[in-house]
C-alpha angles and dihedrals in degrees: 000000000000121000117237111225121232088239090061091046089053091050090049092056115095114252109262120201111248114250118233133188121256090251091057088055092046094049088049093052091044095052090047089061101081095187089056094048093047093047090050090052092050091050092049090051093049091047093050089048092052094047096046098037096118091056097057103025118081100213141019126267093257099044108123093203098140105056091138091059102044116163089007110165124235116303140150088274093049114024096192096027131242127292130229092273098053094258123140104252095207091054091050091049096051089047087046088059085064092058096042095043093041091053093043096049092041095049090044090053093050089048089055090047090055101033099043100062096036091050093047093047092046091048097049102033096041115173122075095351092052089048093051092044093053092047090055089048090052089049093053089044094058098046110089103243097212095049091049090042089053091054095046095044091049089052095047093037092235126263137146103294098035089055089051094052092045092052091046091051088062100033101057096075095066090053088045094056095046094049093045091055093049095048093047089055093055097038092091098043121123096247091055091048088050093052089049092051089051089057101252116165123246090248092052090049095048099048100032100039116012104039092048086054090050095061093115097059090041091056092045095045090048095050092044094050090060099070092042093055091044091052090049094049091049092048093051094043089049088057093047100249101092128070105355124225145291083043106092112246127171092221092052093047090053091052090047091051096053090080088056104035099110099044101028105029098174093071091064100028104056098046088047093049093048092051094048096045093051095046091044093049091048092048096049090046090054091047090050092048092048091052091045096054093040101122093207088070093056113137097018 
């Protein structure tokens, strides 16, 4: 009787599709979204420029080193021109990215710290706690963020940290809704029921089992909170109650450029373009991540 080699056995087996982790499918869907990938690259470049600004820029954002060239239009010496106080506009915009991105990421982090535990508790406990949490979410949803932020910023007189707290106050609800929906979908899974049968406490189940499985909405909620905070900061700074000068802020620069927009277009155009590109990139990146982590698209 002839022996059948292991190689022939392998050949005789029917082809089975290779199984991949959910992160592999998410990464494949994300890289297929060219707009999201391009937006992510643009954000990384902007973040690196903001971090390493002192190493490749000759002066600071408030150096009035070009008083003889005030309101000069863009040139090889001044890529974005010079403002009305003799400051290089490109330098101020790069340093302004520190303010906008710093507020955006900080407010998103605070939103995460508020929305993540509330959403997890509401999704797992349900009942009265879930009802109260969703009523609070609905209350913050119907309040116009800009009008409420105007009131709060006027009371606190603006500034870096007050703007972060104000933005987080209106950004946590989106994270809460995403996490709550994810936790509710996992609440009846077998591994949760097994943990309950073994006597695990609700806190143990939430923080050791449910929250780690809610990574995808956490990432999406974090990224989507960044452009909302940046837009809120720019709006308040534009109105004069946000980040105060001489700290470079894109919103304040846009307001400052209105008086010169017809004769010296660069003072208005470049801060507006920087803000628009950054917010659009963050929004497209968040949308791409949301589509990538959507479990209904698994296997495509």
